[in-house]
N, C-alpha and C positions, 0 to 999 in steps of 0.2 A: 320455377322448377324445370320448365322446358329449357331455359337458358343453361342451367347447370348440367342437364343431360347432354346438351350439345357440346359444352365445354369438355365434359368427360369423354365424349366420343372423339373430339378433336385430339385430346391428349393421348387417347388410346391409339388413334391412327398414327400420330407422330411416333409413338413408341414402336409400332409395327414397322414403319418405314425405316427408322433409325437402326432397328435390330436386324433388318433384312440385308442380305448381301447386295453389293453393287450389281445392277442389272448387267448381265453378260452382253457383249457386243459380238456381232458376226463379222467384224473386220479388225484388222490390226493396223496401227500407224507406225511407219518406219521413218525415222529421221536418218537421212543418208547423204552421202557426198554426191556432188553433181555428176561425177563420171558414171555412177551406176544408174542414174536416172536419164541423163541426156543420151546415153548410148542405147537405151531401151532395154537394158538387162533386167531391171527390176519389174518392168511392165511384163516382159516375157515370162519371168519366173512366177509373177503374181497371177497371170492368166492361167498358167498350168496348175498352180496350187489351188486356185479357186475352183477349177473344173473337178478336181479330185476331192476337195474338202468342203466347198461352199463358203470358205473363209476368204473374205476380200482383203487384199493388200493395198493400203493407201500409203503413198510415199510422199515425202517432202524432200526435195533435192536442193541442198544448199552446200556451201563450203563446210568442211569438216568442223572448223571452229564453231560456226553458227549451229550446226547440227547438234554438237555437244551441248551448247548453251540451251537450245530448245529442249533437248532431252533432260537436262538438269532441271528445267522448269516443270518437267513431267509431261511434256507435249508429245509423248510417244509411248509405244510398248517396247520397241526395239530400236537400237542404235547400230548403224552399219556405216563405218567410216574407215579412213586410212591414215591414222596417226597413232601408232601403237603405244607410244609413251603416254599420250593423253587418254587413250582407251584404258590402259592399266590404272592410271590415276582415277578414272571414273569408277572403276570397280573397287579399288582400294578405299575410296571414300564411301563405299556402301551404296552408291547410286545405281550400280549395275550388279548383277549376280555373278557372271563369269564371262570372260572374253574367249570367244572361239575363233581360231584361225579359219577363215572362210576361203580366201582365194588370194591371188597376187598377180601383179604384172610389174612393170617398171616405168621409171621416168626416163625421158630422153631430152636432149638439148637440140632445139631446132633453131634455124636461122635462115638468112637469105641464101638463095641458091648460088649467088655470086660469092658468098662467104668472105667478106672483106677482112675478117679477123684471121682467116686461114687456119681454122681449127679442125677442118674435116678429117685430115689425115693424122691428127695427133691421137695418141693412145692414153695419155695421162690426164685425168680429170683436174688435178691441181694446176697443171700447166695451162689448161683451157680456161679455168676460172681466173687465173692470173692475167691472161690476155684480155678476157672480157671485162676485167675490173681495171684495166689500164687507163680508161677514160677516153679511148679512141673509138669505142663502139657503143651503140645503144643496147641496153638490156631492159626488157619489159618484165615487171614483176606484178603478179596478181595482187599482192599486198592486201589480202582479204582474210587472213588467218585460216585459209583452207589447208588441206593436207598437202597440196602441192606447194603452197607458199611456205608452210612449215619446213618442208624438205629443202626448198631453195635456201631459206635462211640458215638452216643447219649446215648446208654445204659451204656457204661463205664463212660461217663461224669455224667449221672444222679445219679449214685451211687458212684461217686468220686473215681473210681479205675484208677490208672495210668497204661497205657499199652504201650505207645510209648518207643521205644529204649530199649525194654526188650527182652531178649533172647528167652523167651517162645512164644513171639508174632511174627508170621511169615507172611510177606506180599507177596501176589502173584501178585498184579497188573493186575489181569486177571478176566475173567468172572466167573459166579457161578459154571458152570459145571467143569471147570478146578480147581477151588478152592476145590470143593468137592472131586475130584480125588486126589488132593494133601493131603487133610485131610485123605483120605483112606490110602494112601501110608505111611503117617507119623504117623498113629495111633493118630490122633489129633482131636480137636473139632473145630466146626465152626458154624456160623449162616447162614441160607438160607431161601429164601421164599419157602412156601409150594409147589407152583405149579412146580417150578424147581425140587424140591426134588421128587415129584411124578413121573416126567418124567425121572429122573436120572436113568441110567442103571446099574451103578457100586455100588450097595448097599451092596455087599457081606460082607464088614467089618464095615459098618456104620449103625446106627439106630437113630431114634428120641429119644432124652433123656430128652427134656423139651419142653413143649408147653402149650398153653392156657392162658398165662398171658396177661392182658390187654395192657401191654407195647409192646407186639409183634403184635399189630394190624397193618395191612398193606393196607391202602387205595390207590386206583388208581384214578387219575383224568385225564380229557381230556379237552384240550384247543384249540380253533381256534386262530391262529396267527392274530394279528391286522393288517388289510390291510392299515391302515394309516401309519404304519411303513414298511409294506411289501406289496407293491401294487400288486405283482404277486399272492397273496393268492386267491384261488378259494373259496370265502366266501360262496356263495350260495350252492355249492356242499359240502363244509365242514359242514355247518349247516345241510344240508340234511343227511349227514352221522351220525352226532352226534344225531340228532333227531331220526334217525332210531335205533341207539344203545340204546337210552333211552326209546324207545317205548316198549310196551309189547313184541313184536316180538323179538327185539334186546336183551332184558333182558332174555327172554327164551332161546335164542341161547347161551348166555354166561352161563346161569345157567346149561344148558344141555350139555355143552362141558365137556367131561370127558375123562380120560385116565385110563385104567384098572379099569373102573367103579368108579373112584374117581373124585369127582368134584374139579376143580382147582380154580375157581373163583366164588365169590358169589355176588349177586346183592342187591341193596338197595330196600326194599319193600316199 
């Protein structure tokens, strides 16, 4: 009889647990691109948000492609990356609720200060890429499916330049800072987001050689994961964080975040 009572108690407990909502967390997990983490932006925003709300922001900084993969597995509440096409696909597939324009900056082409390819004074991106793909100069690619790598590949494709399996085209399979260091060591060219460049410490042999083209625009989007697919998502807290970022206060914090008096990210007015 005692055994039967214990069994019934166990079944009742299981039913209570299964019918209860998932325990709320006092933190949010954000899968994000390396540039928002390595520059310190998300840490800066997270600390301010925590002081105001008591909600902790925990970030995972990886390339955009990996961040999207992690989010697809449900390892996040929020996705913050910079590859709009992939972000929209994430939402269209029902994995995220809505994409919000958060901020932007741009990509730049950097290379040796000696500029052996003589691209510094050129104004046309297509002409620059044609020179860099001539085989006479080394180009370093992240080749890591990051937002920067996606942009780089899209530029070669846009202007119909072949780059795969070419001796001048060197793949690192690593982050932006490592790729910049390799470019410096090899007297080579590469493309980088401006925020990482500003915070990059090893600029001795590199400099910006091309910038300002509309094709180098770099928008960042932020998405809450869809709780219909990921029941663990802290929807209310996630929306609170995003609304805070998109508020005048959040925008001002992003706008005023600077390194060496240089603004890293820009907000939509």
